[in-house]
C-alpha positions as a Markdown table, in Angstrom:
| # | Residue | x | y | z |
|---|---|---|---|---|
| 1 | Met | 9.3 | -29.6 | 6.4 |
| 2 | Arg | 10.0 | -27.4 | 9.4 |
| 3 | Phe | 11.6 | -24.7 | 7.1 |
| 4 | Val | 8.5 | -24.7 | 4.9 |
| 5 | Thr | 6.1 | -24.2 | 7.7 |
| 6 | Trp | 8.3 | -21.5 | 9.2 |
| 7 | Leu | 8.5 | -19.8 | 5.8 |
| 8 | Leu | 4.7 | -19.8 | 5.4 |
| 9 | Ser | 4.0 | -18.7 | 9.0 |
| 10 | Thr | 6.4 | -15.8 | 8.7 |
| 11 | Ala | 4.8 | -14.9 | 5.3 |
| 12 | Ala | 1.4 | -14.9 | 7.0 |
| 13 | Ala | 2.6 | -12.8 | 9.9 |
| 14 | Val | 4.1 | -10.2 | 7.5 |
| 15 | Ala | 0.9 | -10.2 | 5.5 |
| 16 | Met | -1.1 | -9.6 | 8.7 |
| 17 | Ala | 1.2 | -6.7 | 9.6 |
| 18 | Ser | 0.8 | -5.1 | 6.2 |
| 19 | Trp | -3.0 | -5.6 | 6.4 |
| 20 | Leu | -3.3 | -4.1 | 9.9 |
| 21 | Leu | -0.8 | -1.2 | 9.6 |
| 22 | Asp | -1.1 | 1.5 | 6.9 |
| 23 | Asp | 2.6 | 2.3 | 7.1 |
| 24 | Ile | 3.7 | -1.3 | 6.2 |
| 25 | Trp | 2.7 | -2.3 | 2.7 |
| 26 | Leu | 3.5 | -4.3 | -0.4 |
| 27 | Asp | 3.4 | -2.9 | -3.9 |
| 28 | Gly | 0.9 | -4.3 | -6.3 |
| 29 | Pro | -2.9 | -4.9 | -6.6 |
| 30 | Thr | -5.0 | -4.1 | -3.6 |
| 31 | Met | -8.2 | -6.1 | -4.1 |
| 32 | Gly | -9.4 | -9.6 | -4.9 |
| 33 | Met | -7.5 | -12.6 | -6.2 |
| 34 | Asp | -5.1 | -10.4 | -8.2 |
| 35 | Glu | -3.8 | -9.1 | -4.8 |
| 36 | Val | -3.4 | -12.6 | -3.5 |
| 37 | Arg | -1.6 | -13.7 | -6.7 |
| 38 | Gly | 0.5 | -10.6 | -6.9 |
| 39 | Lys | 1.8 | -10.7 | -3.3 |
| 40 | Ile | 2.5 | -14.4 | -2.6 |
| 41 | Val | 6.0 | -14.4 | -4.1 |
| 42 | Pro | 7.0 | -11.0 | -2.5 |
| 43 | Leu | 5.7 | -12.2 | 0.9 |
| 44 | Leu | 7.8 | -15.4 | 0.6 |
| 45 | Leu | 10.9 | -13.3 | -0.4 |
| 46 | Val | 10.4 | -10.9 | 2.5 |
| 47 | Ser | 10.1 | -13.9 | 4.8 |
| 48 | Leu | 13.4 | -15.3 | 3.5 |
| 49 | Ile | 15.1 | -11.9 | 3.9 |
| 50 | Leu | 13.7 | -11.5 | 7.4 |
| 51 | Gly | 14.9 | -15.0 | 8.3 |
| 52 | Ala | 18.4 | -14.2 | 7.0 |
| 53 | Val | 18.5 | -10.9 | 8.9 |
| 54 | Thr | 17.3 | -12.8 | 12.1 |
| 55 | Val | 19.9 | -15.5 | 11.7 |
| 56 | Phe | 23.0 | -13.4 | 10.7 |
| 57 | Val | 22.5 | -9.8 | 11.9 |
| 58 | Glu | 20.2 | -9.9 | 14.9 |
| 59 | Pro | 22.6 | -12.0 | 17.2 |
| 60 | Val | 25.4 | -9.6 | 16.6 |
| 61 | Val | 23.2 | -6.6 | 17.4 |
| 62 | Lys | 21.9 | -8.3 | 20.5 |
| 63 | Phe | 25.4 | -9.1 | 21.7 |
| 64 | Leu | 26.6 | -5.5 | 21.1 |
| 65 | Ser | 23.6 | -4.0 | 22.8 |
| 66 | Leu | 23.6 | -6.4 | 25.8 |
| 67 | Pro | 24.1 | -3.6 | 28.3 |
| 68 | Phe | 21.1 | -1.7 | 27.0 |
| 69 | Ile | 19.0 | -4.9 | 27.0 |
| 70 | Val | 19.9 | -5.6 | 30.7 |
| 71 | Leu | 19.4 | -1.9 | 31.6 |
| 72 | Thr | 16.0 | -1.8 | 30.1 |
| 73 | Ile | 15.0 | -5.2 | 31.4 |
| 74 | Gly | 14.6 | -6.5 | 27.9 |
| 75 | Leu | 12.5 | -3.8 | 26.5 |
| 76 | Phe | 15.3 | -2.8 | 24.2 |
| 77 | Leu | 14.7 | -6.1 | 22.3 |
| 78 | Leu | 11.5 | -4.4 | 20.9 |
| 79 | Val | 13.8 | -1.7 | 19.4 |
| 80 | Ile | 16.1 | -4.3 | 18.0 |
| 81 | Asn | 13.1 | -6.2 | 16.4 |
| 82 | Ala | 11.9 | -2.9 | 14.8 |
| 83 | Leu | 15.3 | -2.2 | 13.5 |
| 84 | Met | 15.6 | -5.7 | 11.9 |
| 85 | Leu | 12.2 | -5.1 | 10.2 |
| 86 | Met | 13.5 | -1.8 | 8.9 |
| 87 | Leu | 16.6 | -3.5 | 7.6 |
| 88 | Thr | 14.5 | -6.2 | 5.9 |
| 89 | Ala | 12.4 | -3.5 | 4.2 |
| 90 | Trp | 15.6 | -1.7 | 3.1 |
| 91 | Ile | 17.0 | -4.9 | 1.7 |
| 92 | Ala | 13.7 | -5.7 | 0.0 |
| 93 | Asp | 13.8 | -2.2 | -1.5 |
| 94 | Gln | 17.3 | -2.7 | -2.8 |
| 95 | Leu | 16.2 | -5.9 | -4.5 |
| 96 | Asp | 13.0 | -4.2 | -5.8 |
| 97 | Ile | 10.7 | -6.6 | -4.1 |
| 98 | Gly | 8.1 | -3.9 | -3.2 |
| 99 | Phe | 8.0 | -4.2 | 0.7 |
| 100 | His | 8.0 | -1.0 | 2.5 |
| 101 | Val | 8.0 | 0.2 | 6.2 |
| 102 | Lys | 7.5 | 3.9 | 6.8 |
| 103 | Gly | 9.2 | 5.0 | 10.0 |
| 104 | Phe | 10.3 | 3.5 | 13.3 |
| 105 | Trp | 6.9 | 3.4 | 15.0 |
| 106 | Ala | 5.4 | 1.4 | 12.1 |
| 107 | Ala | 8.4 | -1.0 | 12.3 |
| 108 | Leu | 7.9 | -1.3 | 16.1 |
| 109 | Leu | 4.2 | -2.1 | 15.8 |
| 110 | Gly | 4.9 | -4.4 | 12.8 |
| 111 | Ser | 7.5 | -6.3 | 14.6 |
| 112 | Ile | 5.1 | -6.8 | 17.6 |
| 113 | Val | 2.4 | -8.0 | 15.2 |
| 114 | Ile | 4.7 | -10.4 | 13.4 |
| 115 | Thr | 6.0 | -11.8 | 16.7 |
| 116 | Val | 2.5 | -12.3 | 18.1 |
| 117 | Val | 1.1 | -13.9 | 14.8 |
| 118 | Asn | 4.1 | -16.2 | 14.6 |
| 119 | Gly | 3.6 | -17.2 | 18.2 |
| 120 | Phe | -0.1 | -18.1 | 17.6 |
| 121 | Ile | 0.8 | -20.0 | 14.5 |
| 122 | Asp | 3.5 | -21.9 | 16.3 |
| 123 | Ile | 1.1 | -22.8 | 19.1 |
| 124 | Ala | -1.8 | -23.7 | 16.8 |
| 125 | Val | 0.0 | -25.5 | 13.9 |
| 126 | Leu | 3.5 | -26.5 | 14.6 |
| 127 | Glu | 4.5 | -29.4 | 16.7 |
| 128 | Asp | 7.2 | -29.4 | 19.3 |
| 129 | Asp | 10.5 | -30.9 | 18.1 |
């Protein structure tokens, strides 16, 4: 059950980032219920890809960049999160899912939005384990 709630909250966070930022988008219809129906599966797939990137790639990148993280007092973690979102968009593009991130700054802002929205959903909905 925890996995399903995580998947849905991440999909909601990615949807919020694509709604707030013009440089992050999903292909497909742009209005009404057609948009909702056309973007549910891509959002869930992007959430799965983002989860896999977070589990398998991000720890290695964090370990290798530990000196930069310490030197910047943790601010380099924002850069790592942006790069992970860009990697997710690249993988989604290779799988023809239709998720796009245009540039580093959009990825940086998008990763901040995704983190904040996930945090709010965790506080509001999810119980402590």
